C-alpha angles and dihedrals in degrees: 000000000000123000089245093053089047090056091045089052094047089055091048091052092045091058087050093050088254097304130129103215113214108237094191094101098040118103119255122220121204111216093218091252128050108322143070126211130195128207108237093189098270104040146352116275132185115271104168143343136190093196093109096048094110095176089062127081116236089256091055091049091051091049092047093053095044090050091051091053093046095048092044089053092046091054093043092052093051093041092236119167121224090252088055091051092049091052093049089051093050089050092048090050089048091244097122124073 
């Protein structure tokens, strides 16, 4: 991590009283185009975008962003951790014994 990014992160954490807030249970909102935002409790912040996926068509970018929001919300609604999601994916793909 660069020094500039370290300073930026320190400022963010200072505004949050030193706490990294887990976003995994926060709802995501698809913007209807290529981006997904999540509510961090006080405002909507950028979570993901397919805007710079130049190998995708615009329709594919829209589908990707919508799918990210839908899957994020499914996981949040069930309270699944990232580790649990990865385990489910591995089982579904037949990669887990």
